[in-house]
C-alpha positions in Angstrom: 94.2 91.3 125.1 95.4 94.7 124.0 94.7 97.7 126.1 92.6 99.4 123.5 90.9 96.2 122.4 87.2 95.6 122.8 86.6 94.7 126.4 83.5 92.7 126.1 83.8 88.9 126.8 81.9 88.4 123.6 84.5 89.9 121.4 85.6 87.8 118.4 88.4 87.9 115.8 88.0 88.5 112.1 90.3 87.7 109.2 90.0 90.5 106.6 91.7 90.1 103.1 90.3 92.8 100.7 88.6 96.3 101.1 88.3 95.9 104.9 92.3 95.8 105.2 94.0 98.9 106.6 94.1 101.8 104.1 91.6 100.2 101.7 88.1 101.4 100.7 86.3 100.0 103.7 89.2 100.2 106.1 88.1 98.3 109.2 90.0 100.8 111.5 87.6 103.6 110.3 84.6 101.7 111.7 83.0 101.9 115.1 83.3 100.6 117.5 87.0 100.5 116.9 88.6 97.1 116.3 92.0 96.2 117.9 94.9 95.1 115.5 96.0 91.6 116.3 98.4 90.7 113.4 99.0 89.5 109.9 97.8 86.1 108.7 97.2 83.9 105.6 94.6 81.3 104.9 94.5 78.6 102.3 92.3 79.7 99.4 92.0 81.4 96.2 91.6 85.1 95.8 89.4 86.5 92.9 89.4 89.9 91.5 85.8 91.0 91.3 86.4 94.5 90.2 86.0 97.0 93.2 86.5 94.2 95.7 88.0 90.7 96.0 86.5 87.3 97.0 88.1 84.4 98.6 87.2 80.7 98.0 88.7 78.6 100.8 90.7 75.5 100.2 93.7 74.3 98.1 97.4 75.1 98.6 97.5 78.8 97.7 97.6 81.4 100.3 95.5 84.5 100.7 97.1 87.3 102.8 95.2 89.4 105.3 95.0 90.9 108.7 93.3 89.8 111.9 91.4 92.2 114.3 89.5 91.8 117.5 86.1 93.0 117.2 83.0 93.8 119.4 79.6 92.3 118.5 78.4 95.7 117.3 81.2 95.9 114.8 80.5 92.3 113.6 77.0 93.5 112.8 78.4 96.3 110.7 80.7 93.9 108.9 77.7 91.7 108.2 75.9 94.7 106.5 79.0 95.5 104.5 79.3 92.0 103.2 75.5 91.9 102.7 75.1 88.9 105.1 72.3 90.8 107.0 69.8 92.4 106.8 69.8 91.9 103.1 70.2 88.1 103.3 72.0 87.9 100.0 74.2 85.0 99.4 77.2 86.4 97.5 79.3 86.0 100.7 79.1 83.6 103.6 80.4 84.1 107.0 82.6 81.2 108.2 84.8 80.6 111.2 88.2 79.1 110.9 91.4 78.5 112.8 94.1 80.9 111.6 97.8 81.3 112.6 98.3 84.9 113.3 101.8 86.6 113.2 101.7 88.9 116.2 103.9 92.1 116.3 106.1 90.7 118.9 107.3 87.9 116.6 105.1 85.1 118.1 102.4 83.2 116.3 99.0 82.5 117.9 96.2 80.4 116.6 92.8 82.1 116.8 89.4 81.3 115.6 88.5 84.0 113.2 85.4 85.0 111.2 86.0 85.2 107.4 83.6 86.3 104.7 84.0 84.0 102.0 82.8 84.2 98.5 80.0 82.0 96.9 81.8 80.2 94.0 78.4 80.3 92.2 79.0 83.9 91.4 82.6 83.7 90.2 81.9 83.5 86.4 85.1 84.4 84.8 86.7 86.4 87.5 90.5 86.5 87.3 92.7 85.0 90.1 94.8 87.3 92.1 97.9 85.1 91.8 99.8 86.7 94.8 96.9 86.2 97.0 97.2 89.8 98.2 94.4 92.4 97.4 96.6 95.3 98.6 99.5 94.3 96.3 97.2 93.8 93.4 95.6 97.2 93.9 99.1 98.9 94.0 100.0 97.2 90.7 96.7 98.3 89.3 97.1 101.8 90.4 100.9 102.5 91.0 100.3 106.1 91.8 97.8 105.1 94.6 98.2 106.8 98.0 97.9 103.3 99.7 101.4 102.9 100.5 101.0 102.7 104.3 100.1 99.0 104.5 101.4 97.0 107.4 
């Protein structure tokens, strides 16, 4: 566990792939209690462009790129609010737990159980697929003059 990571025994890991990624609109690093960076990861799924944010549908052979953080229970509650899991009880996103291979900064890979907010396919409509599986890259291409060039 990192020195600056949440110290509670109940801490969990979360895989973020969209606006919660570092430097994005809902940058998880700006939230409190502060999460701890763990590493980069990918999950099998399809990433959809929903306008101001993406949604992932798990499964298949394509990869969706993201980041993994260690979070305290209080931050998990805030993430649930951002993703409208609670208290609103909407069903646009579902919270799932999956095993993710995380590339650590030291070059090692560690398998972790991670929370992931997945999109309800019933709401997809004609949303376009982000072929690269990378929201940050798609945002850069959409806004080449964006100041979001500090991505890990």
